[in-house]
MARZANU-984157 format. One line per 2 residues: number of its first residue (from 1); their letters; for each residue x negated, y negated, z of N, C-alpha, C, O. Coordinates in nm, 3 decimals, padded with zeros to 5 digits. Each point is the difference from the previous one (the first is absolute). Example, Ala and Ser with C-alpha at 12.3 -4.5 7.8 and 13.67 -1.06 7.14 Angstrom:
<nodes>
1> AS> -01.319:00.569:00.780:00.089:-00.119:00.000:-00.090:-00.120:00.000:-00.104:00.002:00.066 ~ 00.139:-00.107:-00.138:-00.082:-00.119:00.006:00.077:-00.109:00.073:-00.051:-00.111:00.017
</nodes>
This chain:
<nodes>
1> MI> 01.455:-03.917:-03.918:-00.088:00.086:00.060:00.084:00.012:00.172:00.049:-00.105:00.041 ~ -00.040:00.204:00.031:00.061:-00.066:00.066:-00.034:00.085:00.155:00.047:00.112:00.016
3> PR> -00.143:-00.186:00.107:-00.144:00.097:00.101:00.003:00.098:00.027:00.099:00.070:00.024 ~ -00.181:-00.050:-00.024:-00.072:00.129:-00.049:-00.055:00.004:00.188:-00.054:-00.100:00.049
5> RF> 00.074:00.197:00.014:-00.073:00.107:00.151:-00.151:00.020:-00.045:-00.069:-00.001:-00.102 ~ 00.061:00.016:00.209:-00.179:00.083:00.021:-00.031:-00.018:00.134:00.030:-00.092:00.076
7> HL> -00.096:00.196:-00.059:-00.059:00.027:00.159:-00.161:-00.016:-00.030:-00.039:00.020:-00.116 ~ -00.047:-00.052:00.211:-00.162:-00.043:00.069:00.005:00.112:00.057:00.075:00.003:00.097
9> FR> -00.151:00.132:-00.135:-00.075:00.119:00.010:-00.139:00.010:00.046:-00.088:00.053:-00.067 ~ 00.067:-00.113:00.207:-00.124:-00.029:00.020:-00.109:00.167:00.030:00.031:00.047:00.110
11> LE> -00.127:00.026:-00.172:-00.116:00.103:-00.002:-00.094:-00.046:00.099:-00.067:00.093:00.047 ~ 00.049:-00.168:-00.016:-00.121:-00.060:00.091:00.060:-00.172:00.078:00.047:-00.097:-00.060
13> DE> -00.069:00.112:00.185:00.051:-00.139:00.054:-00.142:-00.025:00.017:-00.073:00.099:-00.003 ~ 00.015:-00.229:00.022:-00.116:-00.047:-00.021:-00.083:-00.002:00.175:-00.092:00.039:00.072
15> TG> 00.229:-00.129:-00.087:00.041:-00.090:00.089:00.081:00.008:00.166:00.028:-00.095:00.072 ~ -00.014:00.189:-00.056:00.089:00.075:00.111:00.150:-00.029:00.009:00.076:00.069:00.067
17> VS> -00.020:-00.223:-00.173:00.113:-00.018:00.041:00.107:00.016:-00.039:00.094:-00.002:00.080 ~ -00.072:00.022:-00.215:00.123:00.102:-00.087:00.017:00.139:00.024:00.101:00.070:-00.010
19> GT> -00.190:-00.049:00.036:-00.016:00.176:-00.008:00.014:00.041:-00.144:00.002:-00.079:-00.094 ~ 00.005:00.191:00.087:00.019:00.088:-00.169:00.133:00.060:-00.016:00.100:00.003:00.071
21> GV> -00.130:00.040:-00.182:00.190:00.061:-00.060:00.082:-00.158:-00.061:-00.062:-00.096:-00.047 ~ 00.166:00.102:00.059:00.103:-00.102:-00.061:-00.035:-00.130:00.082:00.038:00.043:00.109
23> IV> -00.075:-00.147:-00.086:-00.009:-00.101:00.092:00.046:-00.114:-00.058:-00.015:-00.109:00.055 ~ 00.089:00.123:-00.195:00.098:-00.186:-00.008:00.104:00.110:-00.093:-00.003:00.113:-00.049
25> EG> 00.112:-00.257:00.068:00.068:00.091:-00.103:00.059:-00.140:-00.141:00.034:-00.113:00.037 ~ -00.034:00.132:-00.109:-00.027:-00.122:-00.109:00.123:00.008:-00.082:00.100:00.069:00.021
27> VE> -00.128:-00.162:-00.129:00.112:-00.064:-00.111:-00.069:-00.087:-00.063:-00.071:-00.097:00.030 ~ 00.108:00.158:-00.134:-00.080:-00.161:-00.092:00.114:-00.012:-00.089:00.082:00.087:-00.028
29> FS> -00.088:-00.216:-00.015:00.111:-00.080:-00.050:-00.002:-00.046:-00.157:-00.103:-00.025:-00.063 ~ 00.251:00.016:00.008:-00.027:-00.005:-00.172:-00.100:-00.078:-00.084:-00.032:00.013:-00.118
31> DG> -00.029:-00.136:00.253:-00.096:-00.122:-00.045:-00.102:00.051:00.073:-00.050:-00.080:00.078 ~ -00.011:00.217:-00.080:-00.126:00.043:00.037:-00.106:00.010:00.169:-00.105:00.051:00.039
33> SV> 00.257:-00.167:00.034:-00.097:-00.038:00.110:00.115:00.120:00.096:00.111:00.045:-00.029 ~ -00.228:-00.020:00.186:00.046:00.092:00.054:00.015:00.001:00.188:-00.054:-00.074:00.082
35> AL> 00.129:00.162:-00.067:00.013:-00.033:00.140:-00.051:00.148:00.033:-00.006:00.101:-00.070 ~ -00.028:-00.125:00.204:-00.070:00.137:00.085:00.042:-00.030:00.166:00.013:-00.111:00.051
37> RW> -00.001:00.209:-00.003:00.066:00.018:00.158:-00.109:00.090:00.060:-00.018:00.122:-00.001 ~ -00.033:-00.205:00.043:-00.108:00.120:00.051:00.052:00.100:00.136:00.023:-00.055:00.108
39> LS> -00.009:00.190:-00.124:00.064:00.070:00.107:-00.109:00.010:00.176:00.019:00.049:00.111 ~ -00.075:-00.088:-00.147:-00.159:-00.010:00.103:00.080:-00.026:00.165:00.107:-00.059:00.013
41> ER> -00.172:00.105:00.079:00.104:-00.060:00.151:00.011:-00.161:00.028:00.080:-00.052:00.079 ~ -00.171:-00.015:-00.156:00.034:-00.176:-00.010:-00.006:-00.013:-00.135:-00.084:-00.033:-00.084
43> TS> 00.219:00.075:00.089:00.103:-00.053:-00.151:-00.026:-00.151:-00.046:00.009:-00.091:00.082 ~ -00.050:00.061:-00.255:00.043:-00.082:-00.052:00.043:00.021:-00.147:-00.016:00.109:-00.055
45> TA> 00.085:-00.243:-00.025:-00.018:00.010:-00.120:-00.040:-00.076:-00.054:00.006:-00.107:00.061 ~ -00.079:00.096:-00.221:-00.088:-00.082:-00.076:00.072:00.013:-00.182:00.037:00.088:-00.077
47> IY> -00.049:-00.204:00.081:00.013:-00.029:-00.143:-00.140:-00.032:-00.087:-00.083:-00.081:00.039 ~ 00.073:00.146:-00.144:-00.094:00.053:-00.090:00.017:-00.078:-00.156:00.110:00.037:-00.041
49> GS> -00.148:-00.091:-00.020:-00.004:-00.016:-00.141:00.032:00.081:-00.109:00.065:-00.037:-00.098 ~ -00.130:00.188:00.124:00.004:00.131:-00.092:-00.053:00.107:00.069:-00.085:-00.017:00.088
51> IG> 00.128:00.127:-00.120:-00.071:00.115:00.013:-00.127:-00.005:00.030:-00.058:00.026:00.106 ~ 00.011:-00.067:-00.223:-00.189:-00.003:-00.013:-00.040:-00.064:00.093:-00.103:00.044:00.051
53> DV> 00.161:-00.168:00.008:-00.024:-00.068:00.067:-00.047:00.075:00.210:-00.078:-00.023:00.093 ~ 00.230:00.142:-00.144:-00.006:00.060:00.120:-00.114:00.139:00.027:-00.062:00.042:00.098
55> EA> 00.074:00.000:-00.242:-00.131:00.060:-00.043:-00.141:00.012:00.074:-00.042:00.100:00.058 ~ -00.026:-00.229:-00.071:-00.095:-00.112:00.008:-00.007:-00.006:00.125:-00.090:00.068:00.048
57> IH> 00.165:-00.138:00.037:-00.023:-00.015:00.148:00.053:00.099:00.139:-00.004:-00.022:00.121 ~ 00.066:00.162:-00.220:00.034:00.082:00.110:-00.027:00.148:-00.066:00.040:00.109:00.042
59> GH> -00.122:-00.138:-00.161:-00.114:00.176:-00.039:-00.067:00.066:00.046:-00.027:00.119:-00.015 ~ -00.015:-00.219:00.096:-00.121:00.053:00.052:-00.077:00.072:-00.084:-00.035:00.117:00.018
61> GG> 00.010:-00.186:-00.111:-00.063:00.117:-00.097:00.037:00.130:-00.070:-00.092:00.065:-00.051 ~ 00.231:-00.017:00.042:00.095:00.105:00.017:00.007:00.086:00.121:00.015:00.122:00.003
63> KT> -00.028:-00.202:00.090:00.117:00.063:00.113:00.060:00.023:00.037:00.017:00.100:00.070 ~ 00.042:-00.171:-00.095:00.127:-00.051:00.012:00.061:-00.043:-00.229:-00.051:-00.070:-00.088
65> RV> 00.150:00.142:00.092:00.040:00.049:-00.099:00.206:-00.051:00.043:00.087:-00.002:00.087 ~ -00.121:-00.031:-00.242:00.179:-00.038:-00.044:00.097:00.087:-00.037:-00.002:00.011:-00.122
67> QW> 00.127:00.086:00.197:00.065:00.080:-00.029:00.151:-00.052:-00.014:00.081:-00.032:00.087 ~ -00.074:00.036:-00.222:00.130:-00.055:-00.056:00.084:00.117:-00.019:-00.029:00.111:-00.044
69> ID> 00.141:-00.159:00.088:00.157:00.027:00.096:00.109:00.014:-00.123:00.065:00.103:-00.019 ~ -00.055:-00.219:-00.059:00.091:-00.017:-00.151:-00.121:-00.012:-00.062:-00.109:-00.054:00.022
71> PA> 00.187:00.153:-00.145:-00.063:-00.013:-00.171:-00.045:-00.099:-00.039:00.019:-00.085:00.088 ~ -00.070:00.044:-00.172:-00.021:-00.155:-00.018:00.038:00.036:-00.189:-00.050:00.080:-00.079
73> EE> 00.186:-00.208:00.062:00.059:00.016:-00.127:00.004:00.009:-00.092:-00.098:-00.061:-00.043 ~ 00.159:00.107:-00.044:-00.111:00.031:-00.138:00.012:-00.135:-00.052:00.094:-00.080:00.003
75> GA> -00.242:00.072:-00.067:00.001:-00.178:-00.081:-00.058:-00.023:00.076:-00.115:-00.007:-00.045 ~ 00.115:-00.018:00.184:-00.045:-00.119:00.055:-00.123:00.009:-00.011:-00.072:-00.092:00.040
</nodes>
């Protein structure tokens, strides 16, 4: 598996910190770990164990969604 790119797209910003629309550039690596680069005024980079962890922490009950840029590999 090669790394796979995605964005986090926020529909509603509950805290007023990160805004709406595309708020993160992300990469899922071959071992399932994930790197996020926040696009807010105060940028940061964070590493997570899986895309599921990212969704659980930053999904805000469906108000933020993963938008894959790269398609999933067949058979993966």
